C-alpha positions as CSV (number, residue, x, y, z in Angstrom):
1,X,0.0,0.0,0.0
2,X,1.4,3.4,-1.0
3,X,2.1,6.0,1.6
4,X,-0.8,8.2,2.6
5,X,-0.1,11.5,4.5
6,X,-2.8,10.9,7.2
7,X,-1.9,7.3,7.9
8,X,0.7,6.4,10.6
9,X,3.7,4.7,9.1
10,X,4.8,1.2,10.4
11,X,8.1,-0.4,9.8
12,X,8.4,-4.2,10.2
13,X,11.7,-5.9,11.1
14,X,11.9,-9.7,10.5
15,X,14.3,-12.6,10.2
16,X,12.1,-15.5,9.2
17,X,9.1,-16.8,7.3
18,X,7.0,-13.6,7.4
19,X,3.8,-15.1,8.7
20,X,3.4,-12.2,11.1
21,X,4.2,-9.7,8.3
22,X,1.4,-11.4,6.3
23,X,-1.1,-11.0,9.1
24,X,-0.1,-7.3,9.6
25,X,-0.2,-6.5,5.9
26,X,-3.5,-8.3,5.5
27,X,-5.0,-6.2,8.3
28,X,-3.6,-3.0,6.6
29,X,-5.2,-4.0,3.3
30,X,-8.5,-4.8,5.0
31,X,-8.5,-1.4,6.7
32,X,-8.4,-3.0,10.2
33,X,-5.0,-1.4,10.8
34,X,-5.3,2.1,9.3
35,X,-1.6,2.5,8.6
36,X,1.0,2.3,5.9
37,X,3.7,-0.3,5.9
38,X,6.6,2.0,5.1
39,X,9.3,-0.7,4.9
40,X,10.3,-4.2,5.7
41,X,13.8,-4.7,7.1
42,X,15.7,-8.0,7.6
43,X,19.1,-9.3,8.6
44,X,18.6,-12.3,6.2
45,X,18.3,-11.4,2.6
46,X,17.1,-14.9,1.7
47,X,14.4,-15.0,4.4
48,X,11.0,-16.1,3.2
49,X,9.6,-13.0,4.8
50,X,11.7,-10.9,2.4
51,X,10.3,-12.9,-0.5
52,X,6.8,-12.3,0.8
53,X,7.4,-8.5,1.0
54,X,8.8,-8.6,-2.5
55,X,5.6,-10.4,-3.7
56,X,3.5,-7.7,-2.1
57,X,5.5,-4.9,-3.5
58,X,6.5,-3.6,-0.1
59,X,9.7,-1.5,0.3
60,X,12.6,-3.8,1.4
61,X,16.0,-3.2,3.0
62,X,18.3,-6.1,3.9
63,X,21.7,-6.1,5.5
64,X,23.9,-9.0,6.5
65,X,25.5,-8.8,9.9
66,X,28.6,-10.6,8.8
67,X,29.5,-7.6,6.7
68,X,29.8,-5.4,9.8
69,X,32.7,-5.5,12.3
70,X,30.5,-5.3,15.4
71,X,26.9,-5.8,16.5
72,X,26.8,-2.1,17.3
73,X,27.9,-1.1,13.8
74,X,25.2,-3.4,12.3
75,X,22.5,-1.9,14.6
76,X,23.5,1.6,13.8
77,X,23.1,0.9,10.0
78,X,19.8,-0.8,10.6
79,X,18.5,2.0,12.7
80,X,19.5,4.5,10.0
81,X,17.7,2.5,7.4
82,X,14.5,2.4,9.4
83,X,14.7,6.1,10.4
84,X,15.0,7.0,6.8
85,X,11.4,5.8,6.2
86,X,10.1,8.0,9.0
87,X,8.1,5.4,10.9
88,X,5.7,6.2,13.7
89,X,6.0,2.6,14.9
90,X,8.6,-0.1,14.5
91,X,7.3,-3.7,14.9
92,X,9.6,-6.6,15.4
93,X,8.0,-9.6,13.7
94,X,10.2,-12.7,14.3
95,X,13.4,-10.7,14.4
96,X,16.0,-13.1,15.9
97,X,18.8,-10.7,16.9
98,X,19.2,-9.1,20.3
99,X,19.1,-5.3,19.8
100,X,21.7,-3.1,21.2
101,X,20.7,-0.6,23.9
102,X,21.4,2.3,21.5
103,X,18.9,1.0,19.0
104,X,16.3,0.5,21.7
105,X,16.8,4.0,23.0
106,X,16.5,5.5,19.5
107,X,13.1,4.0,19.0
108,X,12.0,4.0,22.6
109,X,8.2,4.2,23.1
110,X,7.4,3.2,19.5
111,X,9.3,-0.2,19.3
112,X,7.1,-3.3,19.8
113,X,7.8,-7.0,19.8
114,X,5.8,-10.1,19.7
115,X,7.1,-12.8,21.9
116,X,5.8,-16.4,22.0
117,X,5.2,-16.8,25.8
118,X,3.2,-15.3,28.6
119,X,5.8,-12.9,29.7
120,X,7.4,-12.6,32.2
121,X,7.5,-16.4,31.8
122,X,10.1,-17.8,29.3
123,X,12.0,-14.9,27.8
124,X,14.4,-15.9,25.1
125,X,14.3,-19.0,22.9
126,X,12.5,-22.4,22.9
127,X,9.5,-21.1,24.8
128,X,7.2,-24.0,23.7
129,X,9.6,-26.7,24.7
130,X,10.2,-25.0,28.1
131,X,6.5,-24.6,28.8
132,X,5.8,-28.3,28.0
133,X,8.8,-29.4,30.1
134,X,7.4,-27.5,33.0
135,X,3.9,-28.9,32.7
136,X,2.3,-25.6,32.1
137,X,-1.5,-25.7,31.5
138,X,-1.5,-22.4,29.5
139,X,0.8,-20.9,27.0
140,X,0.5,-18.0,24.6
141,X,2.1,-14.8,23.3
142,X,2.8,-11.3,24.5
143,X,3.1,-7.9,22.7
144,X,5.4,-5.6,24.6
145,X,7.4,-2.4,24.3
146,X,11.0,-3.1,23.6
147,X,13.7,-2.1,26.1
148,X,17.3,-3.1,26.4
149,X,16.3,-5.9,28.7
150,X,15.7,-9.0,26.6
151,X,11.9,-9.6,26.4
152,X,11.6,-7.5,29.5
153,X,9.9,-4.3,28.3
154,X,6.4,-3.3,29.5
155,X,3.7,-5.7,28.4
156,X,0.8,-4.4,26.3
157,X,-1.4,-7.4,25.4
158,X,-1.5,-11.2,25.6
159,X,-3.4,-14.1,24.1
160,X,-3.7,-17.3,26.2
161,X,-4.4,-20.8,25.0
162,X,-4.8,-24.1,26.9
163,X,-2.0,-26.6,26.6
164,X,-3.5,-30.0,25.5
165,X,-2.4,-33.3,27.0
166,X,-1.1,-34.5,23.7
167,X,0.6,-31.2,22.6
168,X,4.1,-31.2,21.1
169,X,6.1,-28.1,20.6
170,X,5.0,-28.2,16.9
171,X,1.2,-28.4,17.7
172,X,1.4,-25.9,20.4
173,X,3.4,-23.4,18.3
174,X,1.0,-23.8,15.4
175,X,-2.0,-22.8,17.7
176,X,-0.1,-20.0,19.3
177,X,1.0,-18.6,16.0
178,X,-2.5,-18.6,14.6
179,X,-3.6,-16.6,17.7
180,X,-0.7,-14.2,17.3
181,X,-2.1,-13.3,13.9
182,X,-5.1,-11.7,15.7
183,X,-3.0,-10.4,18.7
184,X,-0.4,-8.3,16.8
185,X,-2.8,-6.6,14.4
186,X,-5.0,-5.8,17.4
187,X,-2.2,-3.9,19.1
188,X,-1.1,-2.4,15.7
189,X,-4.6,-1.1,15.3
190,X,-4.4,0.6,18.8
191,X,-1.1,2.1,17.8
192,X,-2.4,3.3,14.4
193,X,-5.4,4.9,16.0
194,X,-3.3,6.8,18.5
195,X,-4.8,4.8,21.4
196,X,-1.4,3.4,22.5
197,X,1.2,5.5,24.1
198,X,4.4,5.5,26.2
199,X,4.9,7.8,29.1
200,X,8.5,7.6,30.3
201,X,8.4,3.8,30.4
202,X,4.7,3.5,31.4
203,X,2.5,2.1,28.6
204,X,-0.9,3.8,28.2
205,X,-4.0,2.6,26.4
206,X,-6.6,5.4,25.9
207,X,-4.4,7.5,28.3
208,X,-4.9,4.9,31.1
209,X,-1.9,3.2,32.6
210,X,-1.5,-0.5,31.6
211,X,-0.6,-2.2,34.9
212,X,-1.4,-5.6,33.4
213,X,-1.5,-6.7,29.8
214,X,-4.9,-6.6,28.0
215,X,-6.1,-10.2,27.4
216,X,-7.1,-10.6,23.8
217,X,-9.6,-13.4,23.0
218,X,-8.0,-16.0,20.7
219,X,-9.7,-16.5,17.3
């Protein structure tokens, strides 16, 4: 979708298959998220998400970390690429690199992430396997503001699903990912409508402090 002056601009940063990008872009095309996707950014030029963005004629910028001397140098270049598109919001959608504090500071208050667990449980990787190993009866996903603390920024919204007795990491992840495709566009809609804000580290929805994440009903 081409840029429209009165639409907030959303940048998407990814590393993988692009299923979350697809859900977000579908919501933009449907008008559910009244925004423009101003760019798709990736650290993996061959990622399926990049191919999806190309199919959908979305602006794409890719950079390979191995061509930079340090993690800080890569993040500086990535931040400059994103900033050049003048986004109101930056959404991480399966981005698999840990961001540097400087990057997080540059986009503080408008940088969101989708993490596949009910944070603060299970930050980091392998969340499905860890939840199953611990015998959890619920699992899900969380959208949160990004800070320098890994998966530790203020939570905005969650979706919860029961863990079935016969679940494997594959079956559980498939169900959670399907629910994420409602969760993230829901939060993106709040952002695009100006309902979501950040006040010195305190997330606000409709100008009210979010002390606990909003629970979104799974599809």
